[in-house]
N, C-alpha and C positions, 0 to 999 in steps of 0.2 A: 698796497692793494687798490685796484681801480674798481670801485663799486659803481655800477650803472643802475641807479634806482629810478624807476619810472613813476613812482607814487610818492607823494609827500608824506610826512609823518602821520601816524595812525589817527591822531586826534582830528586832523583836518578831513580825514576820509570818512569818519563815522556818519556824519549827516547824509552824505551822498549814498552810502551803503544802505542806510535805513530806507531812503527813497527807492533804491533798487529793489530791496526786499519787498517793500509794499507793492511795487509795480508787478511783481511776479504773481500776486494773489488775485482773488476775485470773489465776489458774492459774499455769502455768510462766512466762508473760510477766512477772508481777508479781515473781517471784523474780529474774529477770534485772534488772528495773528497780530493785529494792531494792539489788542488788549495785552497780549503776551509781550509784545515789544515794549509797551509802556511799563509792564511789571518788571522787565529786565533792565530798565534804565539805571537803577542803582548798581546792579552787577556790572553793567557795561562801563560805568564811570570808574569802578574799581580796577578794571582791566585796561584802562585807556592808554597808559604810557609805560615804556620800559622803566624799570627802577634802577637807580644808581646804587649798586651794592658795594659794601665794604669788603676788602680782601679778607678771606677767611670765613665769610658768611656761609654756614653749612646748611641753611634751610633749603628744602627741596619743594618745589611746587608739586602738590599731590592731589590730583583730582581724578581718582580711578573711576571707572564706569564704562558705559557704552559709547562707542564712537562709530560714525558712519564712514566707511572707507570708499574713496573714489579712485579711479584709475589715473595713471599718468595722462596728461593732456586734457583733463577735465576743463571745460570752458568756465569762464567767470560766471555765466548765467546758471550753469549746473551747480557750481559750488554755492552761490548765493541762494539758489532755490532750496538746496539741501539744508543750509542753515535755517532757512525759513520753515522747512518741514519740521525741524526739531525744536524750534523756538518755544513751542507750547508744551514740550515734553520734559517734565522735571527730572525724569530718570534717564535722559540721554545727555551726555556731557559735551559732545562736540563732533568734529569731523576730522578724519585723517585724509590728507591729500598726498599724492605721490609725484616726485620729480625725478627725472633722470639727471645724472651728474651733468651732462652737457647742457641741460636747461639752466642750471645755476651758474655755470662757468663757461659761457660761449667762447671766450678767448682766455688765454693764460693770464691769471690774476684779474681778469675782467669779470667780476661777479655781478649777476643780475638777479636780485632778490625781490623784484617788483611784484611778481605774482604772489609771493608769500606775504608781502606787505598788504596786498589787497585782502588776502584771506584772513590775516590777523584782524584787520579792520572789520571784516564781516563777522568774525567770531565775537569780537568785543561788542559789536552793535547789538547783539541779542543775548549777551551774557553767557556765551559758550566758549569753548576752547578749541584750538587748532593743534593737531598732531601731524607732523610731516614724516614722510619716508623718502630716503635718498636711494634711488635705484641705480644699480651698477651692472645690471644684466638685462639684455634685450631679448625677449622671447619671440619676437616677430621676425620673419624672414626679411633680411636686409636692414633690420633695425640696428640703431646705434645707441649706446648708453653713455659713452664717454665723449668728452670734447674732441673736436677734430685734431687739435694740436697734439693730442696724446697718441694718435694713430701714427706714430713716427718712431724711428730707430732710437731716439733719445729715451723713450719709455718702453723699449723692447716691443714696440708695436702697440703698447697700451692695453691690448685685449687679446683674447684667444677666441676663435670662432667656434660656435656650438651648433650642432645639428638641430633643425626644426622638425619635430615629429620623426626623428631618426632618419631623415632623408637629406642627401647632399648630391642629388643627381648630376648637377652640372659642375659642382665644385666651385661655385661662385658665391659672392656675398649675398646675392639675391635668394639663396636657398639656406642661408644660415643666419643665426643671431650672434650675439657676442656677450662675453663676460669679461670683467676687468682682470688684467694680468697682475693681481695683487702680489704675486710672487716676485715682482720687480720692486726693489726698494724705492725707485723713483716714482712709481705709481702710488705706493703707500704714502710717500711724502706729500704728493700733490693732494691726496684725499685729506690728509691731516691739515694742510693749508686751507682747504675748503671748509672743514668743520670748525676750524678756528675762526674763520670769518663769520660763519653762521652764528657761532656762540657769542661773538662780540655784539652781534645785532639783536639776538633774540633770547639769550639766557635770562635777562632781567625783565622780560615781558610777561605779564601775568596771563595774557590770553594765549601764549605759546606754551602748550603743555609738554610736548616732547618731540624727540627726533628718533627715527628708527632706520635701520639698514635692512635691505631685502635678504631673502633666504640665502643660506650657505651652500645649497646644492650647486655644484660646479657646472652641471649640464654635460652633455656628451660632446667632448672636444673633437673637432675635426682632426687635429693632430693631438693624439693623447698626451696628457701632461705626465711628466716624470714624477716619481715619488718625491724627489727633492723639491720640485716645483709645488706639489700639493702641500708639503709640509711648510714651505716658505709662505705659501698663500695664507695658511691659517695662523702662522706665527705673526705675519704682518697684519692680518685682520684683527688679531687680538691687540696689537699695538694701536691700531686705528680706534678700536672700541675704547681703549683706555684714554687715548688722546681726546676723544670726543667727550668723555666724561669730565676731563679737565677743562675743556672748552665750555661745557655746560654744567658747572658745579651745582646749579640750583634748578636743574631741569632733568626730567626723566630721559635717559638715553637707552635705547632698546636695540638689541641684535636679534633678528629672526633666525632661528636655527631649524634645520631638518637633516640634511645629509652633507657629506659622507659620514657614516656612523663613527668611524675610527677617529675622526678629528674633533668630534663634538665634546668629549670630556675635557680636553685641554682648553678649548674656547670657553666652555661653561665655567671652568675653574677660574679663568681670567676674569670673566664677568662677575663672579661672586667676590673676587678680591678687589675689583674696581668699582663695584656698585652699579654695574651695567645690567639693565633689565633684559629678560629673555621673552621672546615671542615666537610666533611661527606663522607660516603662510597658509596653514590648513587646520581645520578642526574636523577630522574624520572620526566617526563614531566607532569604526571597526577596521582600523588599518594596522595590519600586523607589522609592517615595516616601520611606521612611525612609533609604534609601541616599543620597538627595539632601539631606534635611533634617537628619537627626540623626546617623547612623552615622559620617560623616566627622569629626565633632567628637570622637568617641572616639579616633580616630587622633591628632588634635592634642593631646588632653589626656593621652594615655597616659604614665604615669610622672611626670606633673606634679601631678595631683590624683587622688583615688580615683575609680574608675569602678564603677558598680553597676547594670547592666541587670536588669530583672525579667522573669520568665516568667509571663505571664498566661494566663487560661483559654483565650482564643482561640489563643494560641501553641501550645497542646497539640493543636489540631485542624486547623490549616491553616498554610501557610507564608507567607501574605501577607494583608493586611487584606481582609476580606470575601471571602476565597478559598474554594474548595470544601473539603469535608471530606476531609482528607488528613493524618492525624496523623503528625507526624514522630517518630522515636524520641527519647526524652528525652536520650539520649546525644548526639544531633546538636545539640540545643538547648544542652547543656552545652559542647560543642566550639565552637559558633558564638559563644557568649557569652565563652568563654575566649580564643579565638584571634582572631576578627574584632573583638570589642568590648573586648578587653584587660581583661576583668573582674577586679576585686579582690573584689567582692561580687556574688553572684547571689541575687536574691529570688525564691523559687519559690512561686507561688500554690498554696494548698491547695485543689485542685479535684478532687473525687472523684465527679463526676456521671457516671452511666452514659451511653453505653456505654464510655467511654474509661478511667475510673478512673485519670486521669493521675497524681494524687498518689501512688497506690500504686506506680506505675512509678518515680516519683522516689525514693521510699523504697527500693525494690529496687535502684535504681542506686547509692545511697549504701552499701547493704549488700553489694553485689557484691564479689567478691574482686579484680576488676580495677580498681575505682575507688580513687583515691588516699585513703590513710588519714591523711594529715597533717591538722592542724587546719584548714587553709584549703581542704582538699579539692581540691588541685591548682591553685588559683588563685594569681595573682601576689601576692607578699607584700612586695616591695621598698617601702620607705618613700617616699611621693611627694615629689618635689623641692620642692614648696611647703611641706612640713612640716619644721620644724627638727629634730624628734626624734619617733620613733614608739616607743611602749611598749605592752606587752600590758595593763598596768594602771598606774595612777598611784601 
């Protein structure tokens, strides 16, 4: 495997990251952040380097709680500033960043994990954790999620095109997004190769909390998938989930689930057997479709594997998919994720677009006197039954 790293090992990066974090602040806020950074020194030292683990080590890094979620393509300055924002919050564990597959493997077997290295260093510099998501679905018109080399006949085209907002007026890529052709065994095998490489680098790193995969919803295919393709898609995805758990035996591995309803029981059963966590792309307070397709599986999995729903931009403005503008209080979203979805992790999208400024509401909730100040921010911390041992650090 040809790793193309652009950052030296994390220890060497810590001092420069601290300078970067300090440069983002100003005035009295900077004084508070500097004090917080000083208080995090011991924690940062404990997270500073990957551990050499013995074969058969069954301990799992377990730091449930609240994580701030950033979109794919987030700049270094945004990521570092976000870590700066949460450095003084004892009830926020870390940040979740998102990568498209093509970002991590620009060329076949040519892996570039340099951005993850930077973010791990940012996390450890303030005593927080990093959770990443690997994206395999492009929602934007003309967007691509998979490496260029996979858009070839060798991989069955690598992807299938999906409609954006239900429109495909011209029938060109500019009006469509894409989803991975996981029904192709060759695509499955390339994803397994990627997660194996990621596991070799980050499984033993204490600042690296977990790895997740995006939602299961297939999207509206321009050329409808056959029943055989859909079944193969989810059979192969289950194999990828299991392989990722093998590659990360000491790290939380999470599959986001939502649709299609008919394929969720099999995928969830595999997750329970493999110790794979379950999460979701949405926390809607009153969504009848999710109440049928996804939310019941949280009940089944509670206490067995980690659970990690996320609060997305739309969840801040309505209570069900495509619903009217009716912003729920962020405290209601917290209560729903905690109580209805049995959350161990909640991933809060950093969305501050007017007129809602939802992310500021989230920060204010964390800072409020009534909000739990324990490290998990009031979420369930009991070690899941499928884990032999849970530890805060290896």
